[in-house]
C-alpha positions in Angstrom: 88.4 72.7 114.0 91.4 72.7 116.6 94.5 74.9 116.0 97.4 73.7 118.0 99.4 76.4 116.7 97.3 79.5 117.2 97.8 78.5 121.2 101.4 77.6 121.4 103.7 80.4 122.6 106.7 81.2 120.9 109.8 79.7 122.8 112.0 82.3 124.7 115.7 82.1 123.0 119.1 82.1 125.1 119.1 86.1 125.0 115.7 86.2 126.6 116.5 83.7 129.3 119.9 85.3 130.2 117.4 88.6 130.5 114.7 87.2 132.7 117.9 86.0 135.6 118.7 90.2 135.1 115.3 90.8 136.2 115.9 89.5 139.6 118.6 92.3 140.0 117.3 95.0 138.6 117.3 98.3 140.3 113.7 99.0 141.0 114.2 102.3 139.9 115.9 102.2 136.5 113.5 102.3 133.7 113.1 99.0 131.8 114.4 101.3 128.1 117.8 101.5 130.1 117.8 98.2 131.7 117.5 96.8 128.8 120.2 98.4 127.0 122.4 97.6 130.2 121.5 94.1 130.0 122.0 93.9 125.8 125.4 95.4 126.6 126.1 92.9 129.6 125.2 90.0 126.4 127.6 91.3 124.3 130.5 91.1 126.7 129.7 87.3 127.5 132.5 85.2 126.8 131.9 81.8 125.1 132.0 79.7 128.0 129.0 81.7 129.7 126.9 81.6 126.3 127.4 78.2 126.0 127.0 77.5 129.7 123.4 79.5 129.1 123.2 77.2 125.9 123.0 74.3 127.9 120.8 75.3 130.3 118.5 76.7 127.6 118.7 73.0 125.6 117.4 71.7 129.5 114.8 73.5 130.2 113.5 73.3 126.5 113.7 69.4 126.5 111.9 69.6 129.9 109.0 71.4 128.5 108.6 69.5 125.6 108.9 66.3 128.0 105.9 67.8 129.9 103.6 69.1 127.4 100.8 67.5 126.4 98.9 67.4 122.9 95.5 69.1 123.0 93.1 66.9 122.0 90.7 67.8 119.4 87.0 66.8 119.9 83.8 67.3 117.8 81.2 69.1 119.2 78.0 66.6 119.8 74.9 68.9 119.6 71.7 67.3 121.2 69.0 67.7 119.1 
């Protein structure tokens, strides 16, 4: 039995991608809790133009991944009896 949904990871949304970009500049000594709050506040203050740009990059990233993904081929195991 082959379950493709079971192994598939959920695609990151725009906020997760934004947070990932922000991680590059995270101060080493800042806790993740504090960092997450900071990123959340910055996200809320982003202009519509900035969010539109992130949306565009998100779509490009998603489209590229879907083009490069291969469907899992399910095969039956053959027993050697």
